[in-house]
N, C-alpha and C positions, 0 to 999 in steps of 0.2 A: 527672801528665803524660798525654798521649794520643798515639796514632800515626796518621799520615796517609800514605796510599799513593799514589804517582804525582806527577809534576811539577804537573799542573793543580790537584790537591787541595791540595798544599803551598802553591802560590801563593795559593789562595783563603783558606787558613788565615792566611797572612801578611797578606793584604789585610784580614782581619778583626781584625788586631791581636794575634794569638797569637805568643808568643816561641818561635823555633826553638832547640832544644837541640842536635840533631845529626842527621846523615843517614847511612843505611846504603844503599849502592847498588853497582851493577856498573859496570865501566869504561865501558861504552857510554853510560850515563846521566850520567856525571860532567860532560862539557862543557856540557850543558843546565842543570846545577844549580850549576856552579862559582861563577859570579858571585853568585848568590843566597846561597850558603853564605858566601862571603868577605865580603859586605856586612854580615852579621850575626855574623861571627867565630864561627861554629858549626864543629863538627868533622865531617869527612866520613870514613867508614870505607868503603873501596873493596874489594870482595870479588868472587869469581866467583859464578855463578848457584847452584852447589851449596851453597856456604857460606851464601849469602843465604837459601836455602830451609831449610837446617838450623838456622840461627840464629833465624829468625822462626817456624819451625814450619809454614809454609804457602808455597805458590808465590807469589812476588811478581810478578804479571804485568806490572806497570808498571816493574819494574826498580829501584825505589827506595822507601824508606820513611823517614819522618822522625819525630822525637820533638819534641813541643811542650809547653810549660808550659800547664796549665789556668789559667783565671781564676776569680775568685769569681763565682757566679751573680748576675745582677741581681735586684732585688726585683720582685715582681709589679707594683707601681706603676710602676716604670721601664719594664717591658716593655709595659704597657698604656697608657702616657701618651698616645701619638698613634695607637693602634691602633683600627681599626674592624672588622676581620675577624680572628678568633682561632680556632685549632684547639685543643681540649682533649682530651688523650689519657689515658683512665682505664685504667691498668694494661696498656698495649700493650707486650708484653714481647719481641717478636721484633725483632731489630735490623734485619733486612732490611725488614720492614714499616715500621718507624719511619723508616728512611732514605728509603723510597719516599714516605711521607707528607710528609716535609720537602721532597722534590723537587717534589711536586704543590703544596705550600703556596707554595713560591717562585715557581712558574710561574703560579699562579692568584690572585695578589693578596692573600695572607694576610700579615698584619702581624706575627703572633707565634704561637708554639706554647707551650702550657702543659701540663706533664706532672705526673701524680700521682706520689707517691714510688716506687711499684712499677713504673713504666714503665721501659723500657730506657734505656740511656745514649746520647744522641745523638752523643757523642764516642768511642764504641766504633768500632774500625776498620771493621767491616762496615757500620755505620750511615753512617759518613762516606762510604764508597765507594759504597754504594747511592744515597745522596742526591746524588752528584756534587758534593759540597762545599756543598750547600744548607743544611746545618746551620750553616754559617758566615754564610749570607746572611740567614736568618730569625731574629730574636731569640727566645730561649726561656728558660724558667725552670721551676722546680717549684713545686707548690702543695699545700697541705695537703689530704688526700683528703676529709675530712668537711666542712671549712669552705670548700672551693674554690668550689662553686656560689654560695654566699652572697657571697663576695668578688667574684666576677665580676658578679653582679647589682648589688652596691653600686657597682661601677665603671661601671655603665650599660649592660651587655651583656644582650641577650636570648639565652637558651640554647635552641639547637635540637639535640635529641638524635636521632641516627640509629639507627633500630631496624628490624628486619624485621617487627615486629608488624603485623597487617593493619588494626587499628583506629586507624590513624594517617594523617597527611596526606601524600599523594604529593608528592614533592619539587617537581614542576613547579607545584603549586598554592600554594606559599608565596609571598606577596607580599614579595619581598626589599626593595623600596623602602620599605615601611611599617614594617620592623622596626628600622632604625637599626643601631647597633653590634651585631654578631652573634658569638656563640661557638658553634662546631659541636662537639658532644660525640661522641666516638668511643670505643667500648669495646674490651676486649681480644679476642684471637683466638678464644678458646673460649666465653666466656660473654656477650660483648657488654657493654653498659652495666649497671652495678649498679642495683638498685631505687632506691637513694638518688639517683643521678644522673638516672634517668628521672623520678622524682617532682619533682626540682628544675627540670626543663626547662619552658620556656614553650611550646615546640612539640615534638611528637613527629613525626618525619618518616621516610618510608620511600622507598626506590627501588623502584618497581613492577617486578616480575619475572615471567618466564614461570612458569606453573604447574608445580610440582614442584621449583623451585629456590628455596630459602628465603633465601639470603644470598650476598654476595660476600666475598672476602678483604678485610680491613679497609683495606688500602692501595688496592685498586681502588675500594672503596666511598667512601673519602675523596676520590679524584680525581673521581668522578662527582658527589658531593655538593658539592664545592668549585666545580665548574663550574656546577652548577645554582644555587648560592647566590652566584655571583660578583657584585660590586657593579654596580649599574645606572649607566651613564654619564649 
C-alpha cells in the first residue's frame, strides 16, 4: 500500500488506476470526498484535526489522507515501448528531490522515469506530495544498476550524463535533433553519477555556471537539463 495526501492527489491516483482502500479525514473535508469514497465502497474514518495529526504522526495540511493498493511495476520494455525522452535516476535517495524531478518530467515532455534499485520510492507520501501527483502521470519502473545502461542502449536510447565536470559539453551545444531517443542520466545528491554510468554515457553534459559554484541541487539541475534537452518540434 501507499498513502496519498489531499483531494487533488487522491483523484490523480484514482485516475491512474490505483485502488482506494480507505480515507482518514476531518469533517470539513468529508463533503468533497464523500462521492469519491462511496463510488469505490471504501471506508472513511472521520476525526478531528488533533486525532488526525496524532494518528499519522505529522500535520496533514490538506485535511485528508488516503490509503491505496500498489500495483506490480511494469517491465522496462513496457515503459520504454513508445518513449523517446527518459530520465534515469541513479541512487537519488531524497524523496523531495525525487518528487520534484517527477514534476519537472511531467511538465517537460518526459515519457518515462527509470530508477536504480537504491533510488527512493516514488510512492512515498513526501515524493507524491512534492510531485503534485506527477508520479501517477509519468510511467516509471526500476532497472538493474549494473546492466541498466546496456539495456537502455539496446532499446535505442542515447545516454546523456549530467555532470559538473569541466571537460564536458555545455548543455546548449548538444544537438538534440541529431540524437534521437534520449535518456538523461542523473546521479545522487552527494556523489553524482558513478564512474560506471559516466563511462556508459554517449555524451557528458554540463550546465555552465558562475565561477565558484560547482553544481545545482539534483532536482534543479534536472529541470534545467530537461528544458535544454526538450524535443524539437
